[in-house]
N, C-alpha and C positions, 0 to 999 in steps of 0.2 A: 983781253980775253975773264978778267973779272968784269969790265962793264956788259959784259953781253950777257955773263950770268944774270946780272944784275939786274937786265932788261928784264929776260924771261922769270926770274922773280915777278917784277914787279907785273906783267902782265895776265900772270899766274893770278894772281892776288885780283887783283882791277875786272879779272874776270868774274870770281868766285865771290864780287860784290856785287854783279855788276846780276850776274845768277840771285843771288841770295836779296835784293830787291825789286826784281826780276817777281819770286817766290810772293815777296808779301803785299802787293798788287795785285798780284793772282788772289791771295789768300783776302782779301778783302773786297775784294770786286767778288768773291762767289759767294762771303761771307751780309755782305748791302745784294747784291742779287738772290740768298736766298732770307733775309729779310724783308727784303721786297716782298716777294713768292705769298712768305708764308705771312704779313700785312697783307697781302691783299684776299691771301684765302678768306683769311680768316671773316674780310669782312664783307665777303660774299655771300658768308654760311649765317654769318649775322644779318644781314640782308635780304636772304633765301627766310632765315626763321623769323623775320619780319614780317615777311611776305605771305607767309601760311600764317603767321602769329592775328596775321588782319583778316586774313580769309574766315581763318573760325571766329573769329570778330563776330564778321559779317556774316557769318554765318550762323549762330546765335543767336542772332540780330533778328533774324529771317525767321528766328524758330521764335520767338518772344511773343512773333505777332502769332494772334488766335487763327488761326483756321479749322474749317471743319472736316472732319476727315469722310471718305471718302467712304460711300455705302451702299453696298452689292445689295444685289434681289437675293441674293443668298439668306442675306441679317434681315430684310426687310421682311421676306415671306418666312422666316420663324423670328421673329416680334410681330405676325398678325398671329401668329398661334403653329405654326404647322411645324412638326418635327421630322428630325435628319431624315428619317423614312419617306416621308410624303412629301421633301422637299426634292429624296430622289428620284420616286415615280414621276413628279411634276417635269422636272428635268429631265427625262427616259422620255415620255409624252413629247415635252416640246424642247430640243433642248436651246434652244436660239433665248428661250427662260430667262441664259446665265446671262444672256447682254442684252440684256431688259432697262430700257430708261427706266430708272429707281423712283422718279416722280410718275411718273405716267404710271406706272404697277403699282405702287404707292396709293395714289386715286384711285386707278382700279376698284383694290381693295376693302377701299375705305366707301366702295356705294355698293360693295357686294354683305356689309357688316349687317345693314338693320334692316336687310332680307334671313338674316338666319339662319345664310351661307357655314358651315362651318370647315375645318379643315381637313376629311374624310372627303365632304361632300365640293372639294373645291377640288385636290385628285380623281376625281369621279366627270366633273363638267370639264375638264382640261382634257380627259387620257378620252371620253365622248367627240371632244370637239378642242384641236391643240390649238386651234386658234385664236378663240378666248380674248386672253390680250392682246390681241393684235385687232383686233374690231372695234368699234364706237359704240360701246354700253352706254354713254353716257348722253346721251341721244337722246332725247325725249325720255328717257329715261323716266320718271316721274312720275307722267301721264300712263306710259306707259304699266307700271309696278301698281300706282290705283285701278287700271283697268281687268287685268287681271286678279286684284284680290276682290272687287268688285262679281268677278267671273264669276271668281275658285271658289271666293266665298272665304274664306282667313291662306295669310300672309302664310303658314306651315303646309297651307294644297299647293299655292303658287311656289314654295321651295321646291314640294315634290315633284311638281310638273317640271320644272324647270333645271334640275336635277337630271329627268331623263331626257329632256329633252333642251342644251344651253341656249341654240338656235333663237327659243322665243327673245330672247332678249334685240337680236336686231330685225327678227321681220321685220316692214314696212306697219306700223300701227293705222293707218287709214287705206291701203292699198292692198296688201296682206291680211290682217291679222280678223279685222271688225268683217268684212265680207264672208270673208269667211265662217265666222262664230251665228251671225245671220244666218247664210243660209241654212245650215243644220237647225237652229230653233224654226227656219220656214217651213219644219219637215216634218216641225212639230215635237223635234226633243224634246224635254223640258230642261232646267240648267240642273237638275242632278247626276243626269244620265248625261249631260253632256260636260259635267265633270271626268265620269266615268268615261267617256271615248279620247281622252284626253291626257289620262294617263295610261292609259291604253293603247293610244297611236298617237307616239308624244312629236310625229310628223304629221299629225292631221290637219298644221292652219298648211303648210305650204304646199302640201301635194294632193291635199282637194284641188277634183275636177273634173264636175260632175257636165252628165252629156242625154241628149235624151236618149239612145240606147243605155244609158248607164242607169238611167228615172224605169225603161221596161225589164233590166236586170231584176231588179226590187222588187219591178210586182212582180213577175213572175218566181220567187221564191218565193211566196207564198205569204211571207211575212208581213201584217199588217202593223200603225205607226204604234195601238194599242201594245205588241205585244213585249217585253222584255230584250228580244232580239231584233230589233230591229233597226235600235240605235251602234250594235256591232254591224251587223250586215250591210246597213247604210254606211257606216265607218270604214269596216274594208273594200266598199265595190267604190266607193268613194276618191279614194288613195292608191285607187290599183291602176291600171295601164289596161287599154281597150284593147290592146294584143295580146298583150297575157292577157288577159282571161276568154281571150277564146281557144286561144293557145290553153289552157289550164280545160276547158268544155271540152275541146278537140280532143283532150288525154285521152278523156275521161269513156267518151265516147268510142275509143279501138276496140275498148271489154264493154260494148255488152251493155252498156248503161243509156237512156232516149235523155236529152235535152230538157225536161220535165224533170226528167229524175235526178240530172244532175244540178238542175236552179230547188230542187226541194232539199236537199241534201246540203245545197252552200246555207240556204238558209236557214237548215239544225244547227250547220254547224260553219259558221263564213269563213274561222280559219282554214278551210279546208285551202279558200282562194292562195291563204301567199303559204302554200306549202309547195317545193319545188314541182319542176314536174320527173325528173330522174326518183324522186324519192314516191311518190305517186304509182309511178310506173312503175320500182319495184318492188313496194310490198301491194301489189296489188299479183300480177305475178309472183308473193309468193303463195300470196291466198288463195288464187285459184290452180296453183300447181302443184302444190307443196302441201295446203291441209285440204284439199277438195275440198273448196267450199265455193257456192257460188260469187256471180260476178256482185251479185244484189247487193250478197250478206250486208256489205257497205252501209247497204241503205239502214238497212237498223245499227247497224254498229260502226261509228263510223271514226270509234276510236282504231280499226285494224286500220288506217294510213295514218293515223297521225305518231305514232306509237314510233323509235330505232325500231327496225328490219335486227343484224346482226346481237343487238346488249336486252333486247326485251323481249320482241316477237322470239322468234328463232327459237333463240335459249327453252323458251316457257313450252312449247306446244314441244320441242322436240325432253325435257323434262315426261311434261303429260306423258307422252307415243312411250316413253322409258317404264314410266311407274305400271302402265296398260302391260307394253309386252311380259313384263313381269311376275305380272299378277296379285301384284299388289293395288291396296283401296287409298283414294287421300282418306283424312280428318272427316269430311265434311262428303258427305256419296251423290251421286249423281248430279257432280257441279259439275258447268257446262265448261267447253274451251273459252268460251266470250267471257264467262264470268271469271274465269285462272288467270285469262289477262290482264284484267281492270283490278286485280288484286291488290295492296301493296305488295313488298317487297316481301317484310315480316310476315304480313299475312299470308303470302306463295306459300313461301320455306315449311310458315308451318302444318302447312294445307296438303303439303306435296311432302317431305321432305321428314321433317323431325317429327312426324307423328311413327314411325317405325325405328324397328328396330335399331343400333346407335352403329354397328356394320353393312344395312343395307342405308343409312342414313347416313356416314361415311362415304359410300359406292353413291349414291345418288346424287349428294353434294359435285361431288368429282366429275360426275359428267355435266352436271347445271354448270360450274366453273369454267369445265370444257370451252360450252356453247360461247360462254357469254368469252371467251375471249380470240372463240376465232376472231380472225379483222376479214373484212374482206378483199378480194383478190384486184394485186394492184390495183389498191386502194394509195400506196405511195408513191407510184405512179401516172398518179391522175392528176391532168389537167384541169384549172379551175378556171374558170372565164365571166370572169368580171363583166360586167352586162352592169352597176349602174344597184337604182334602187333594185329587190328584189321581185317586187311582187306589183 
């Protein structure tokens, strides 16, 4: 029995010894694996930091290389002299200018500088011709500029004409510009009158088109070549389309005017050929129906067709009638309606309104302002049909 007990004790001691040794081995393995893991993690972090450091160093090395900063069209325009407000207007007129080629934009701006073009002039040019910088303005530029300076007399006059019609920088010099100028010179128009025509009619060169019928129209106006009005008559008829001229003459014939009377009227006031058919119809209808004047009155007073019906003609006629109905007299007695219509705004109010007592003047002024504020019926719903060049 004692031997059995001894064997059991020895078995327990042996099992305890084995378990303790296993625990020690496990602890050793765990500590070893932890050490290895820690060392590996440390190595990986160090390598990553080294990689990052190398990238930063490489980036810094690249950054050390002198690279020219990218210049935007905004900076080019600002450097040329445009302020922020002008640049904003340029971008509104031509949105693609924001993405313009900087080198080409800078080159074209430098071409405009010797012509005396300012930043405000540039805004007007781009507003008139939004595609101005998309065209090849450098082609035959020197020859074109020299020709226009010789024709117009000075670089300042060229600047004014160019602002009115920027397309002069694009027209073909030999095929468009020179033939048109020589044609008007052939009509006997002097150099000084040519300059006045260029300013009054910026599209004179591209739209000039004379025919046998147009020469007959000029003769029928009765304006001689020595007259000061001849250049305006020739220029207006020269740039007008034949069908437009015929349509406007026929429109005036409807009101009882003969062709001879119409052409003499155009010789006296060539700008009538630039008015729309609708405007002439409405003014003539008001003159004959409301003012009770004969149609031939426009032969003596062409401005009856020129003035605006809503803001000028009707309000003044209504006020003159109101003064007469109230038994009042204007400051200048025996003044006719034609004279009243041709007065300046300040002069008209002094003659018909301000010369009366304060309460009466206030009433008349209210009538006048109400008449001026009246809009044309269905004006907002009116459909405008674009037919290209107006005349």
